[in-house]
C-alpha positions in Angstrom: -43.9 -7.0 -41.9 -40.4 -6.5 -43.1 -40.7 -2.7 -42.7 -42.1 -3.2 -39.2 -39.3 -5.6 -38.3 -36.8 -3.2 -39.7 -38.2 -0.4 -37.6 -38.3 -2.5 -34.5 -34.7 -3.6 -35.1 -33.6 0.0 -35.7 -35.5 1.2 -32.6 -33.9 -1.6 -30.6 -30.5 -0.5 -31.8 -31.1 3.1 -30.9 -32.7 2.2 -27.5 -30.1 -0.4 -26.9 -27.3 2.0 -27.7 -28.8 4.6 -25.4 -29.3 2.0 -22.7 -25.6 0.9 -22.9 -24.4 4.5 -23.0 -26.5 5.4 -19.9 -25.1 2.3 -18.1 -21.6 3.4 -18.9 -22.3 6.8 -17.4 -24.0 5.3 -14.3 -20.8 4.4 -12.5 -19.0 5.9 -9.5 -16.3 8.4 -10.4 -13.6 10.4 -8.6 -13.0 13.9 -10.2 -10.0 14.5 -7.9 -8.0 13.3 -4.9 -5.5 15.4 -2.9 -3.2 13.5 -0.6 -1.3 15.2 2.2 1.3 13.4 4.3 2.8 14.9 7.4 5.9 12.9 8.3 6.8 12.7 12.0 10.3 12.5 13.6 9.7 8.8 14.3 9.1 8.0 10.6 5.4 7.7 10.9 3.1 9.6 8.6 -0.3 11.3 9.2 -2.1 10.9 5.9 -5.1 13.1 4.9 -7.1 12.4 1.8 -9.4 15.0 0.2 -11.7 13.3 -2.2 -14.3 14.6 -4.6 -16.5 11.7 -5.7 -19.6 11.4 -7.8 -21.5 8.4 -6.3 -24.3 6.7 -8.0 -24.3 3.2 -6.5 -23.3 1.2 -3.4 -23.7 1.8 0.3 -20.1 2.3 1.5 -16.6 3.2 0.4 -13.5 1.3 1.6 -9.7 1.3 1.5 -8.0 -2.1 1.6 -4.8 -1.6 3.6 -2.7 -4.4 2.2 1.1 -4.7 2.0 1.8 -2.9 5.2 5.0 -4.9 5.9 4.9 -4.5 9.7 3.5 -0.9 9.6 0.3 -0.3 11.4 -2.7 2.0 10.7 -3.9 4.1 13.6 -6.3 7.0 14.4 -8.5 6.6 11.3 -11.4 9.0 11.2 -13.6 10.8 8.6 -14.2 14.5 9.1 -17.8 15.2 10.3 -18.6 11.5 10.6 -19.2 9.3 13.7 -17.2 6.3 14.5 -19.1 2.9 14.5 -17.0 0.3 16.3 -19.3 -2.5 15.1 -19.4 -2.0 11.4 -22.2 -4.0 9.7 -21.7 -4.6 6.0 -25.4 -5.5 5.6 -26.7 -2.1 6.9 -28.4 0.1 4.3 -26.9 3.2 2.8 -29.1 5.3 5.0 -27.9 3.5 8.1 -24.2 3.8 7.1 -24.5 7.5 6.2 -22.4 9.8 8.4 -20.5 6.9 10.0 -17.1 5.2 9.6 -15.4 2.2 10.9 -12.7 -0.5 10.4 -12.9 -4.2 9.6 -10.4 -7.1 9.5 -12.8 -9.5 7.9 -11.2 -9.2 4.5 -7.8 -7.9 5.7 -7.6 -4.5 7.3 -10.2 -2.1 5.7 -11.0 1.5 6.4 -14.7 2.0 5.7 -17.2 4.9 5.6 -20.7 5.4 4.4 -21.4 7.0 1.0 -24.3 9.1 2.2 -26.4 10.8 -0.5 -25.8 9.9 -4.1 -24.3 12.6 -6.3 -21.2 14.8 -5.9 -19.7 14.4 -2.4 -16.5 15.5 -0.7 -14.8 13.3 1.9 -11.9 14.1 4.1 -10.3 11.1 5.8 -7.2 11.0 8.0 -5.2 8.0 9.3 -1.7 7.4 10.6 0.7 4.8 9.1 3.6 3.9 11.4 7.1 3.2 10.1 6.4 4.9 6.8 10.1 5.7 6.7 12.5 2.7 7.0 16.2 2.4 7.8 18.3 1.0 5.0 22.0 0.0 5.1 23.2 3.5 4.1 20.3 5.8 4.7 16.5 5.9 5.1 13.6 5.9 2.7 9.9 6.3 2.2 8.7 4.0 -0.6 4.9 4.0 -0.6 2.2 3.3 -3.1 -0.7 5.8 -2.4 -3.2 3.9 -4.5 -6.2 3.8 -2.1 -8.7 4.4 -4.9 -8.7 1.0 -6.5 -11.8 0.5 -8.6 -12.7 4.2 -8.7 -9.5 5.8 -10.3 -9.2 9.6 -10.0 -9.2 12.0 -12.9 -6.8 14.4 -11.1 -4.2 13.6 -8.4 -2.0 15.7 -6.2 0.4 14.6 -3.4 2.1 16.8 -0.9 4.6 15.5 1.7 5.8 17.6 4.6 8.1 16.7 7.4 9.9 17.8 10.6 12.6 19.5 8.5 12.6 21.1 5.1 13.2 18.7 2.2 15.9 20.0 -0.2 18.2 18.6 -2.8 21.0 18.2 -0.3 19.1 15.9 2.1 16.3 14.3 0.0 16.2 12.4 -3.3 12.8 11.9 -4.9 11.1 9.9 -7.7 7.6 9.0 -8.7 6.6 5.8 -10.4 3.4 4.3 -12.0 1.8 7.5 -13.2 2.4 10.2 -15.8 3.1 13.3 -13.9 5.7 15.5 -12.1 7.4 15.3 -8.7 9.5 18.0 -7.3 10.6 19.8 -4.1 9.0 23.2 -3.5 9.3 25.3 -0.3 10.7 22.4 1.7 7.9 20.0 0.6 7.5 17.2 -1.9 4.8 18.0 -4.4 3.5 15.8 -7.1 0.7 15.7 -9.6 -0.6 13.5 -12.4 -0.8 14.9 -15.9 -3.5 12.4 -17.0 -6.3 10.5 -15.4 -5.3 7.3 -13.6 -6.9 3.8 -14.1 -7.6 1.1 -11.6 -4.4 -0.7 -12.2 -2.2 2.5 -11.8 0.4 2.6 -9.1 0.9 5.9 -7.3 4.4 5.3 -5.9 6.5 8.0 -4.3 10.1 7.2 -3.4 12.0 9.5 -1.0 15.5 8.7 0.1 17.2 10.4 3.0 21.0 9.5 2.8 21.7 11.3 6.1 19.2 9.2 8.1 17.4 12.1 9.8 14.5 10.2 11.3 14.4 8.1 14.5 13.0 5.0 13.0 12.5 1.5 14.4 12.1 -0.8 11.3 15.0 -1.7 9.1 15.5 -3.2 5.6 18.5 -5.2 4.5 19.0 -3.1 1.4 21.1 -0.2 0.2 19.6 3.0 -1.3 21.0 2.1 -4.7 19.5 -1.4 -4.5 16.1 0.0 -3.6 16.3 2.5 -6.5 17.4 -0.2 -9.0 14.4 -2.3 -8.1 12.1 0.7 -8.3 13.4 1.7 -11.8 13.0 -1.8 -13.2 10.4 -1.3 -15.9 10.4 2.5 -15.6 9.7 4.4 -18.7 8.9 8.0 -19.6 7.4 7.0 -23.0 4.0 5.6 -24.0 3.6 2.0 -23.0 4.2 -0.4 -25.9 1.5 -2.8 -27.0 2.5 -6.0 -25.2 0.2 -9.0 -24.6 -0.8 -8.9 -20.9 -0.7 -12.7 -20.6 2.8 -12.7 -22.0 3.9 -10.1 -19.4 2.4 -12.1 -16.6 4.2 -15.2 -17.8 7.5 -13.3 -18.1 7.3 -11.7 -14.7 6.1 -14.9 -13.1 9.1 -16.7 -14.6 11.5 -14.0 -13.5 9.9 -13.9 -10.0 10.4 -17.7 -9.6 14.1 -17.3 -10.5 14.5 -14.4 -8.1 12.9 -16.3 -5.3 15.1 -19.4 -6.0 18.4 -17.5 -5.9 17.5 -14.8 -3.4 18.8 -16.8 -0.4 22.0 -17.6 -2.4 22.6 -13.9 -3.0 22.4 -13.1 0.7 24.9 -15.8 1.3 27.2 -14.4 -1.4 27.0 -10.9 0.1 27.9 -12.4 3.5 30.9 -14.1 2.0 32.0 -10.9 0.4 31.8 -9.1 3.8 33.9 -11.9 5.3 36.4 -11.5 2.4 36.9 -7.8 3.3 34.3 -6.0 1.2 34.5 -2.3 2.1 32.1 -1.0 4.7 30.2 2.0 3.4 27.3 4.3 4.0 25.3 4.0 7.2 27.4 1.1 8.5 30.6 3.3 8.1 28.9 6.2 9.9 27.8 3.9 12.7 31.3 2.5 12.9 32.7 6.0 13.5 29.9 7.4 15.6 31.2 9.8 18.3 34.7 10.1 16.7 35.9 13.3 15.0 38.9 14.4 12.9 39.5 18.1 12.7 42.5 18.2 10.2 42.6 17.8 6.5 41.6 14.2 6.0 43.5 13.7 2.7 46.8 15.3 1.5 48.1 12.7 -1.0 46.6 14.5 -4.1 43.7 16.5 -5.4 40.5 16.9 -3.4 38.8 15.0 -6.2 40.7 11.8 -5.5 38.5 10.9 -2.5 35.2 11.6 -4.2 34.4 7.8 -4.2 34.5 7.8 -0.4 32.5 11.0 -0.1 29.9 9.6 -2.5 29.5 6.5 -0.3 28.7 8.9 2.5 26.2 10.7 0.3 28.4 13.8 -0.1 30.7 15.2 -2.8 28.2 15.8 -5.6 29.2 17.5 -8.8 27.7 20.7 -7.6 29.8 20.5 -4.4 33.0 20.0 -6.4 32.2 22.8 -8.8 31.8 25.3 -5.9 34.9 23.9 -4.1 37.0 24.4 -7.2 35.8 28.0 -7.5 36.9 28.6 -3.9 40.3 26.9 -4.6 40.9 29.0 -7.7 40.0 32.2 -5.8 42.5 31.3 -3.1 45.1 30.6 -5.8 44.1 33.9 -7.6 43.3 32.1 -10.8 40.0 33.8 -11.0 38.6 37.3 -10.1 35.1 38.1 -8.9 33.3 41.2 -10.2 30.0 42.6 -9.2 28.2 44.5 -12.0 24.9 46.1 -12.3 22.4 44.3 -14.5 20.1 46.9 -16.2 16.7 45.5 -16.8 13.2 46.4 -15.6 14.6 46.0 -12.1 18.1 47.0 -11.2 20.0 43.9 -10.1 23.6 43.1 -9.1 25.2 40.2 -11.0 28.3 38.2 -10.4 30.9 37.9 -13.1 33.8 35.4 -12.9 37.0 36.4 -14.7 39.6 33.7 -15.6 43.0 35.1 -14.9 45.2 32.1 -15.2 44.9 30.4 -18.6 47.4 27.5 -18.0 46.1 24.2 -16.7 49.3 22.1 -16.6 49.3 22.0 -12.8 45.7 20.9 -12.5 44.5 17.4 -11.7 42.5 15.8 -14.6 39.0 16.3 -13.1 39.9 19.8 -12.0 41.0 20.6 -15.5 37.7 19.3 -16.9 35.8 21.7 -14.6 38.1 24.6 -15.6 37.4 23.9 -19.2 33.7 24.3 -18.5 34.4 27.9 -17.4 36.6 28.5 -20.5 33.8 27.2 -22.8 31.2 29.5 -21.1 33.4 32.6 -21.0 33.6 35.3 -23.6 36.8 36.3 -25.4 38.0 38.3 -22.4 37.6 35.3 -20.2 34.5 36.6 -18.3 31.3 34.7 -17.5 28.2 36.2 -16.0 25.7 34.2 -13.8 23.3 34.3 -16.7 25.9 33.1 -19.1 26.7 30.2 -16.8 23.1 29.3 -16.4 22.4 29.4 -20.1 25.5 27.4 -21.0 24.7 24.8 -18.4 21.1 24.4 -19.6 22.3 24.0 -23.2 25.0 21.4 -22.1 23.1 19.7 -19.3 23.7 16.3 -20.8 27.5 16.9 -21.0 27.6 18.1 -17.4 25.4 15.2 -16.4 27.9 12.7 -18.0 30.7 14.5 -16.1 28.8 14.2 -12.9 28.2 10.5 -13.4 31.9 9.9 -14.0 32.9 11.2 -10.6 32.6 8.0 -8.6 34.2 5.7 -11.2 37.0 8.0 -12.0 37.8 8.5 -8.3 37.6 4.8 -7.6 40.3 4.2 -10.3 42.5 6.9 -8.7 42.2 5.3 -5.3 43.0 1.8 -6.8 46.1 3.2 -8.5 47.2 4.9 -5.2 46.7 1.6 -3.3 43.8 2.7 -1.1 41.3 0.4 -2.9 41.6 -2.9 -4.7 39.3 -5.2 -6.6 38.6 -8.7 -5.4 36.2 -11.5 -6.2 34.6 -14.7 -5.0 33.3 -17.6 -7.0 29.5 -17.8 -7.4 27.7 -20.3 -9.6 30.9 -21.0 -11.5 31.6 -17.3 -12.2 33.5 -14.5 -10.5 31.5 -12.1 -8.4 33.6 -9.0 -7.9 33.6 -6.5 -5.1 35.8 -3.6 -3.7 37.9 -3.8 -0.6 40.1 -1.3 1.1 43.7 -1.6 2.1 44.6 -0.7 5.6 45.6 2.8 4.5 42.3 3.1 2.5 40.3 2.0 5.5 42.0 4.6 7.7 41.5 7.3 5.1 37.8 6.4 4.8 37.5 6.7 8.6 39.2 10.1 8.6 36.8 11.3 5.9 33.8 10.1 7.9 35.1 11.6 11.1 35.7 14.9 9.5 32.0 14.9 8.6 31.3 14.2 12.3 33.5 17.2 13.1 31.4 19.4 10.8 28.2 18.1 12.4 29.5 19.0 15.8 30.4 22.5 14.8 26.9 22.9 13.2 25.2 21.7 16.4 27.4 23.8 18.8 28.9 27.0 17.3 31.0 27.4 20.5 33.2 24.6 19.4 34.6 26.8 16.6 37.4 28.0 18.9 38.9 24.5 18.8 39.3 24.6 15.0 43.0 24.6 14.2 42.9 24.0 10.5 43.2 27.3 8.4 39.7 28.5 7.8 40.2 28.9 4.0 41.2 25.2 3.6 38.6 24.2 6.1 35.8 26.0 4.2 36.8 24.4 0.9 36.7 20.9 2.5 33.4 21.7 4.3 32.0 22.6 0.9 32.6 19.0 -0.3 30.2 18.0 2.5 27.6 20.6 1.5 28.3 22.7 4.6 30.7 25.4 3.5 28.0 28.1 3.5 26.9 27.2 7.0 30.5 27.6 8.3 30.9 31.0 6.6 27.6 32.2 8.1 28.7 31.0 11.5 32.0 32.8 11.2 30.4 36.0 10.2 28.1 35.8 13.2 30.6 34.6 15.8 33.7 36.6 14.8 32.4 39.7 12.9 35.6 41.8 13.5 37.9 38.9 12.6 35.8 38.1 9.6 36.3 41.6 8.3 40.1 41.2 8.6 39.8 38.0 6.6 37.9 39.8 3.9 40.7 42.4 3.8 43.4 39.8 3.6 41.5 37.4 1.2 39.3 39.8 -0.7 38.5 37.3 -3.5 37.9 34.3 -1.2 35.9 35.9 1.7 34.8 39.1 0.0 33.5 37.1 -2.9 32.3 34.0 -1.2 28.6 34.7 -1.3 28.9 35.8 -5.0 30.7 32.6 -5.9 28.0 30.7 -4.1 25.3 32.4 -6.3 27.4 31.8 -9.4 27.7 28.1 -8.5 24.0 27.9 -8.0 23.4 29.4 -11.5 25.3 26.4 -12.9 23.1 24.0 -10.9 20.0 25.8 -11.9 21.0 25.6 -15.6 21.6 21.9 -15.3 18.2 21.4 -13.8 16.5 23.5 -16.4 18.2 21.3 -19.0 16.6 18.2 -17.4 19.8 16.7 -15.8 18.2 16.0 -12.4 15.0 14.5 -13.7 16.3 11.0 -13.2 18.8 11.8 -10.5 16.6 12.1 -7.5 16.0 15.8 -7.6 12.6 15.6 -9.2 11.1 16.1 -12.6 8.9 13.8 -14.7 7.6 10.6 -13.0 7.8 7.2 -14.6 4.8 5.5 -16.1 6.1 2.1 -15.0 8.4 0.9 -12.3 7.9 1.3 -8.6 8.8 -2.3 -7.6 9.3 -2.9 -3.9 6.9 -0.2 -2.7 4.7 -0.9 0.3 1.1 0.2 0.5 -1.1 0.3 -2.5 -4.0 -1.9 -1.3 -6.6 -0.2 -3.5 -10.2 0.2 -2.5 -13.6 1.1 -4.1 -17.3 1.0 -3.3 -19.8 -1.8 -2.6 
């Protein structure tokens, strides 16, 4: 009996183990999901999902469209399926096969029939209005693409296209909630996950457009920086630490209660700061100067770096812009020479070489001197640097360059305070000082001129015929336009509009005009090296996504099968 009982127990364990194992396998799975988003000029997005799913149970699939925050879902359909306006949850799998519908019984749901069990492919399309929102100083898409819910995908890709090409000058990008990559490629955002997702994973993409290129309707009382700070709260690129889930819920619940309690007070504080003279920046400053232009040099009280704080508030004047602008300035002052040499490799290729002629830096402003020292560090004993040398040096010293780039705004702010254009002020809040920056009358006028000069550049870009009205010497004008990321556009327009005059300029300024395009390529080699070294991964230009973070995103209602 004991032997028989033992055999039965053993058999039960084997059979039981096999039964459990089989049950674990008999679940719905999603080998892959490819999401394509086509952004429209009005900020809406046409979303197409390509799903590969292995279905073993249920009668229908659904997406729960929660957290729309005043967006609407329109034009939903499933390729090859027939629309059923009166969806009946109680219908059989056979009755639901080949049909799709929508329901508001449990919140807005997009639903379609599973069809035959086994490996299936589904292509569904729907439009989300107001996917892009207006912020105080720009526009942004901040969306959680988790529509899979209880059936997490093993592989994910996201592609976002738009009415214009996305590049590092007009678009900042991040990914949150999944382990993967996000980058700009051929004018599109592309992202993919490196590992399978789980049902609790977010799939958040944040795209910020500082220049507000979309014609949007809905606004958010938030700056781009505030939005990013909320998104990055909890962001990490490392493996998640082992923390008790209950403790996390308690912590975040406590923090949420505090935030809710003081949220209204913070808005009141911000209102008081504005009344006390807090400087108007970003989108509000642009709106304030809409239709006004300034065609002369907007600042002559010091180095071009001094006003980087103002440019930064207008989403211009990046470190890359200043690096290129200084190359142009030094070529005008004949402190550098430009050489074009043949690079002998498998394929013959021309390569730009910068030669440092002037070795003395006493006449340079502090930040200009720091940029010059970069070239000195990258050059050989004869003072020459090739494009490849610059790229390799920048890759090796990406962190050093990144720190220099991050110092721009603060260093410029201190200069403007010392010169009397800005000042620090504060108000009392909960017994403590809450500080803010205000502009003097001269600082406010300077900020307006800088904004209006940008408007002048925009006018020239939209109507080349206005170039004849330009009275500022073209060399200085191009250097200033470079700080706004538009120098190359101006040069290309001059070559096209005034070809004979341009050749005369090349003859009179051989280093500046004759070497302009080569300096542009050299400057790009520095930027490329920084990116290869990982500098831009957390700066909005793409790279690794964050496993955590993504707070404040809309969408992400999840879904599943039933």
